[in-house]
N, C-alpha and C positions, 0 to 999 in steps of 0.2 A: 371437431368431436367425432363426427361420422367417420372421417378418414382414419382416426386413430383407432376406432372401434373395429373397422374393417381389417386394418393391418393386424391387430391383436387376434382378430378371429381367425385369420388365415394361418396364424402361428407365429408371428412376430412377437415372441414372448419375452419374458424378462431375460431369458438366458442370451437372446440377441444382444441385448444392451450390456450385459455383463461381459460378452465376448468381445464386443466391438473395441472397447479400449484396449484389450490385449492385443488385437490384431493391429490396431492402429500404432501402438507402441512398437511392434515387431515391424510394421511398415516403414516407421520412421527410420529404423536401422538401415533400411534399404534406400532412403530418400537421397542420401548423397551420391549413391551409385546411379539412381534414376536421373537425378538432376544431371549428372555428368553425361549419361547416356543422351538425354534429351537435348543437351547443349553441344554435344560434339558435332563438328562439321567434317564432312569427308574432305580429306585433302585433295587438292587437285593434282591429277597424275600428268607427268610430262609426256608430251606428245611428239612422238619421233616420226620420221619418214615411213610410210607403210603401216601406220597404226590402224586398228580396227575398232570402230565404236561397238560397244558391247551392250545389247538390250536384253535384259533378263525379264522374262514376262511372268515369272514365279512371284507375283507381287499383286497388289491391290492398287488400282489407278485412283487417284483422288486429286482434288482441286487444293485442298490445304490438309496440312498435317494437324491431327488433334493431339492433346496433351498425351504424354505417356500413361499407359495402364499399369498401375503398381502391381497388380497380381500378374499381369503377363511378364513383367520384369522379373519378379520373385521367382517364377517358375521357368523363366527362359523361353517364353512361347510368344514373344512379341511378333505381331503380324508385320510382315514386310509391306511398306507402302512406297509408292513412288508418285511424286508430283507431276502431273500431266503437262502443265505449261513449261517447266524446264526441260522436260523431255522432248517436247516439241521443238523447243529453242536448241537443244543440242543437235537434233536430227537436221534442223535448217542449217545450223552453223556447219556441220559436218559435210553438207553437200558443197560448200565453198571452200572448205579446209583442204589444202593441197597435201597436208600429212596424213589425212584419213583416206585410206584406200576403199574402204567399204563398211558394211555394217553386218554384225552376226547377231542374229536373233536366236535366243535360247528360248524355245516356245513352251515354257512351263504353264502351270495353271494360273491363268489370268483372271482376276476379279475386278470389278468396277461397273459403273454405269455404261449402259450401251452406247451412248453418244461419246463418252470418253474414249471407249474402245474403238469406236468407228473413226473418230478423229485421228487416233494414232495409226490406224490402218491407212487412212488418206494420206498422212505425213509420210509414210513409207513410200507410197506411190509417188508423192511430189518429189521426194529425194532421189528416186531413180531418174524421173523425167528431167529434173533440174541438174542433176550431176552427171548422169550417164555411168554412175558407179555401180558395183555389184552389191547384192544383198543375199546373204546365205541365211537360211533358217533351219534349225535342228530342233527336233523334239522326241522325247520318249513316249509320253502320253499327252496328246495335245487336245485341250479343251476347245470348244466352239469359239470362244472370245479369242483365245491365242490363235486359232486357226485363221480367223478374219484378219488379224494383223500380220501373220506370217505368210498368208496366201500371196501376198505381193512380192515375195522374194524371188530373185532370178535363179536360185537353186533352193529347193525345199526337200529336205530329207527326214526320214524316220527311222527310229531304232528298228531292227528286224523283228522284235518282239513288242512293239510299241502299238499304240492305239490312237485313233482320231475320232473325236465326237463332234459330229454334226447332226443336229436333230430339229432344227427350226426354232421357233420362239413359243413360249407359253407364259401363262401367268397363273399362279395359284392363289385362291382367295380363301381364307379361313373364316369360316361362320361361327359365331359365339352364341346365336339365338337359343339353340337347344340347351347348352350348357347354362345359360342365364335363366331360362325357364326352369330348369332343374333346381338352382340354388335360389329362386325366387326373386331375381333381380329383373326389373323391366327398364328398358331404355326408351325413354319419350323423345321423340324427333320432331323438330320443326326444321323445314328446309324449303329452298327454292331451286328448282333444277331437276328435271326428269332424269338426267344422267349422273346427278350427285350421288355417286356410288359409295363414298367413304362411310355413309351410315348404314349400308346394307348389312355388314356382318353382325350387326346387333339387333336387327329387326327381321332379318330373313334367314332361311336356312339353306338357301341356294341362290345362284346369281339370277337377277331380274332380267327380262327380255331386253329392256333398254341397255343394260350394262353389257349384256352378251353382245348385242348389236355393236356398241362402241368399241368394245375390246377386240372383236373379230376384225373391225375395220382397222383399228390401231395397229395390231399385230400384223395383219397381212401387209399394211402399207410399210410398216418398219422392216418386215422380213423381205419385202421386195427390194429395199435399199441394200441390205446385207447380202442377199444372195446375188443381186447384180453386181456387187463389188467382188464377191468371191469368184463369180463367173468370169468376169473381165480379167481378173488376176490369173486365173488358172487357164484361160483360153477355152473355156466349155461354155455350154448353155445354161440358162437358169433352169431349164428342165432337168438338166444333169445334176444340179445342185440339189434340186427338190428331190431327185431320185436318191441321192445320198442320204438326204435327211429322212426319208422314208424307209430306209433300209437297215435300221439299227446299226449304223456304220460302226459304232464302237465295238461290236462283236465280230466284225468282219477280219478275215486273214489279212496280215500287212501286205502280202504280195498282190492281193486284189486292188489294193489302194493304189499301188503303182500303175496297174493295168487301166484303172478308171481316171488316171491323171489327177488324183487327189494329192499324191506327192510324187516327187521326181524319182526317188530312189530310196533304198533301204540301206542304211550304212549305221555302223556303230559310231559312238561320239567321237572316239580318236580318229576314225576315218573321215568324219566330217572336218574335224580340226585340221588334219593333214591336207585336205583339199584347200583350206584357207591358206595354210602354209605355202602351198604351191602357187596360189594366186599372188601372194606378196613376195614370193622369192626368198623364203628363209628355210633352213635345214629342218628336216624332220626331227622331232624331239625337242626342238628349241621352244621355249615357252612363247605363245602368241602374244602380240603386243595389243592386248585388249585394253580398251579405255572405257570403263563403265560410265553409264550416263551421269551418275552423280558425282563422278571425278572428273568430268570434262569441262573445261572452263567455258561458260556462256556469258560471262559477265561484260566483257570488252565489247566495244561497238561493233555492230554488224548492219549492213545494208543503210548506212547513213544515219543510224541512231547515235545519238550523242549524250554524254554524261552532262552536257551543259545546255543551258536554255530552258525552254518551257517544260513543264511536267504534264504528262498524261497520267492521271490517276486511275489505277485499277482497284475498285473497292469490292472485296468479296462478300456475298451474302449467301451462306450455306447453311442449310438445315431448315427445320421447322420454324415458323415465325411465332414469336410470343412477346409479351410486354416486357418481361424481365427474366432473369434466369441465368444459368452459367452456359448452357448449350444453345446451339443453333442461332437463329437470327432473333434479336431482342431489339425492340424499338427504343428501349431506354439507353441502349449502347450505340445503335446505328445511327439514330436520329442526330445526336450530337456530333458524331463523327462526319455525317454528311454536311451539316451546317458549318462545321469547322473547316472543311474542304472548300465550301462554297466562299468563304472569307479568305482563302489562301490565294494571294495574287500570282504565285508561281504557277498555279494550276490553270491550264487552258481549257481542259475537258476531263471528262471521267467516263470510264466504261465500267458499269455496274455488272458484275459477274454473278449471275443469278443461278443457284443450284438448289432449288427448294420446292417441296410439294405444297407449300402455303402453310396457314396455321390461323392465328388470330385475325379476324377481320378488322378489329380496332387497331391492332399493332401495324397491320398492312397499311391502313389509312394514314397512320402517323409518318410511316416511311414514306409514302406516296407524296404527302405534303411537303416533307423535308426535301425531296428530290425536286419538287416544283420550286422551292426556294433556292436550290442550286442552280436551276435553269434561269430564274429570275435574276441571279447574279451575273448574267451573260455569259454563262459557260455552257459548253456542249455536253449533253448527256446521251451516251449510248448504252445499250444493254447488250451483253452476250450471254446467251442461255447455255447452260450446261446440260446435264442429264435431264433435269426437271425444271421446269419454270411454270408451275401449275397453280391454280387457284390464287391464293394469296401471293405465290411466286410470280404470277402473271399481273396481279394488282400492282405490285411494286415496280413492274417492268413497263406497264402500258403507257406511261407519260414520256417515255424516252424519245429523243429526236429520231433515233433509228434503233431497230431490234435486230440483232443477229441470233441465229439459231442453227444448231446441228440439223441435218435431215432427219436425225431420229431422236430429237428432243422431244420430251413429252411436255407440252404446254396446253394453255387454254384452261379448262375446267372452271369456267366463270359461273360461280354460284356459291351459296353459303347455306350453312345448317347450324343447329344447336342440338346438343345431346344432353338430356337431364335425367340421370339415373333415379330409379325408385326402388329402394330397399324395403319397402313395407312387406313384400311377400317373404323375403329372406328373415326379416326381424320378427314378424308376427307369426306367419305360418311354419316357418322351419325352426326357429329358436324360441318362439313364445314370448318375444319382447313387445309390450305395447307402449304406447306414448299418447299423451294428452297435451294439446296445446291450448293456451289462452292467449287471446290476441284482441286488440283494440279494433282492428280492421280485418276485412275479409282475406286479404292477401298478407296479412302482418308477419307471417313466418316464411314467406317465399324468399328464396327457394328452400324447400324443405324436402330433403332426399329420403325422408321416411314415409313419404305418402305421395300418391299421384296428384298430378296437376289438376286443378279444377278446369272446367271448360272456359272460364273466364281467363285463367292464367295461361292456358294453352292458346287462346285466341290472341292473347296480348303477346305472347311470344312470337307467333306466327307473323303478327303485324310487324314487329321489330326485325324479324328476318327478311320480310318483304322490302321493309325500308333499306335495310342494308344491302340488299341485292340491287335495287334501284341505284343506290350510291355507287356500288361496284361497277354496274353496266354504264352509268354515265362517265365515270372516270376512263373506262375503256373507250367509250365513244369519243369523248374529248381528245385523249391521247392518240387515238389511231385516225382522227379525223373521219369518223363514220357516224351516220345517224343511229340513234338507240335502237330502232327496230332491226337494223343490219346486225348490230351486235347481239341482240337478243336471238336472233335467227341461229347464231353459232354458239350461243351461250348454253343456258340449261345444265351447266356443270359437265358439259362434254369435254373429254380429253382429245387432243389432236396431235399427230406427230409434226415435226418441223415443216417437212415438205408440204402437208396439207395446210398447216398454219400459214405458210407463205401464200398459198392460192387463195385463202379466204381472208387474208388481210391482217391476221394477228402479228405477223412478223414482216420485216422487210427484206431482209437478205439471209442466205444460207451461208454461213461462214464461221470461222473460228475466232477465237479471242484476239489472235494475232491480227486478223483481217479487220476485226472492229477497231482495234487500236490504230493500224494503218490508215483506215478510213476517216476516223475522227482527227487524226493529226492532219491529214489532207484538207479536210473541211476547215479546219482551224488555220491552215496556211503555215503549218510548222515545217521548215526545212530540217531542223534539228531538234531533237527533244529527248527527254528521258521518261522512262516509265517507272512509276513508284507504286508499290503495292500496299494496300491498307486493308485491315488493321495489321499491325506487326504480328506475325504468326509464331514468334518465338515464345515458348512457354516461360513463365516465370515461376519462382519457387513456390509463391502462394497458390497459384492456379494448380500446379503440380500437387501440392499438399491436399488441397479441397478434393481434387479429382482422385487422388489415392484413397483419402478416407472415404469417399462415396463409393468407389470400386470395392473396397474391402467390406463395407457395410452391405452392400448387395450381394456379395459373395457368401457372407455369413448367413444372411436371411435366406438365400437359396438353398444352402445347405441345410438349415434348420427345418424349413417347411417342406423341402422337396422340389423337384424340378417342375412337376405338373402343376402343383398348387402355386408355385411361384409365377408360372405363366398366366394363371388366372388372376392372381393378385395384381401382377403388373398391368394387365390389359384393363381390369375394371378400375384401378387406381389412376390409370391414365385418363380414362373417361371422367372419373370424378373430378379430376384436377382441371379440366378444360374451363376456361373463364370466357363467357360471353359468346357470341356466335362465331363460327369458324369458317374460314375460306381455306379449305384444304383438300387436296386431291388424295385418292387412296394411294397408299405405298405400294405401287405395282411391283411384284417380284418377277420381272421378265428374265427369262433364262433360256 
C-alpha cells in the first residue's frame, strides 16, 4: 500500500497505465525482430594462413549477456557487449594456432569491471610470451581501460589528432541524506561493521573517516597493480605512470605522448593497417584478413581438453542476491540448480563464478547451504571471483575448497545491515496525512513505514542483525579454516582487493577462471574433461517479453515524471523493497 502511494506521489499517474499497453503493443511488433537478434549467432569465419585476430575494445566486457533491451532494439542503440571468457579462450587458442600471425587491438572506449579489464590485459601479455607473435594496437581516443589492455602491444599507435586518458582511480559516492531530509523521509539503520559503508548514503552527507580509510587503501592497492602493469608493458617506471596520471594527459599534445613513451608513434588508421599488411606480406589496399573474436572458433579441444569424459561445471552467479525475482542471483533459482548438479554423476567438480556485491543475507545462507550439499556429495567446489565477490558474494564463496580471485577483485565486506524507511515526516509534515493504528500488541503493526521504530523494535532489529553477523562470521571461519576472532579482525564490513585478500587468508590463489578450472581438474585427477556452463544463457521468448514490458514501463514512467524525480523514486523504491537484513557491499564506481 505504501509502495503504491509513493509511486503515485512521485507521478506514476493514471496516464502511465494508459500509455503502457500502447507501448507494449508497439513493442510486440518488434518482438519478432528482437528474438531473431537475440538468437542469431555469429558465423564462424574461415581462418587462412596469416590471419589476424581482431579485438575491438569499443565494447563492454561482461561474464554473461543479459536479455535484449526492447527500447534499445527499437531505437537501434543496443550496447555492444563482449563475453570475457570466450575472448580469453580465443586469445589462448590464437597463441598456438599457426594460421594466426598476430593480434590487432582496436583501442576504442572499453567498459567493464576493473578485474575483467585487468584479466584481459594479462591475457595479451601471456599471448606474447607463449607465442612470440606480434600485437599491434591502434586508437583514436584511448580510455584508461583500453590503454591498460593495449599497453602490452609490441607496437602501439595513436591517431595524430587523438587523445589518451590516464588519470588514476577514483570512486564517487552519492549521498541522499540531504534530499531525504527535505522530503521528510528518515532511513533507520541497524548494522554490524564499522566499515559497512553501504548504509552511509542514507544517513550521512559525506564519507565517514572509516570509509575514507578503507577506500584510500583499496584504491591505492588496486592502482598499484594497474600502474605496475602499464609500467612493465611500456618499459617505464611506476613514477612515470603516476606523472602521466597527474598531468591531465587527455589534454596533452599527441606529439608529447610519443616523447614520453606513452605510445610508439602517431599514425592514421590506414597507415597502421598498412603496417600490418607489411607484417603478413599482403599487398597494400587488399583487405586485412581480420578474424573478429566472436567469429573465431574456440569450441574444438585445446590443451588436452576433451568433449568426452567427466564434466567440470561452471556455474555463474552474477548480480545482487535476493530470494526471488527475474534479475541477479536468486536463491529460489540457484539453490535447485546447485542441488541438481550435486546429483549429476557426470560432474566431477564445479567452479562457482561469482560476480556479486551481495544482497539478502537470508538468500546468501540458502545458497551457502546448497553448496555444502554439493560438497557433501563428494564433489570438489572451487570459486572464481570476478570484479566483485563482496559481502553476500563472499558469503556464498567462503565454503569453497579453493578460492581464486583477480589481484584487483573487490571482496570481503563481511558485515550485514538493515534499512527501514520512515515516511512519517513526508506524509504528516509535508502532505498533511495522518494515520491511527489499533493493535492488540505493542508491535502489532511492525514493520510500519509510516512511523519511527520504537526503542524496543530498534533493539530487537539490532539483535537480529547481530545474530546474522555471527552466523556470517562463523560460516567464513569454518570455510577458511580460521578462528572466529581472526575473521572478525578482517571483517567489520571492510572491502579488500584480491591481492590483500590473499595475504589475510580470504582467498587461496590469484588467478583466472581458466586457472581455477585447470586446478580443479588436476585435483580431481581428470586427464580429459569438458567444461559445461550453467545456467543456459540463451534468452527465451518469455524472458524477452517480460524484460521488454518492464523496460517499456520504466521508460514511460521516466518520461512522465522526469529524470530527476525518477532517480529519487528509483532509489527510495529500492530501499523500501529490501526484505530482511542485507549482506551487501556498496556498488563502487571505480574509474
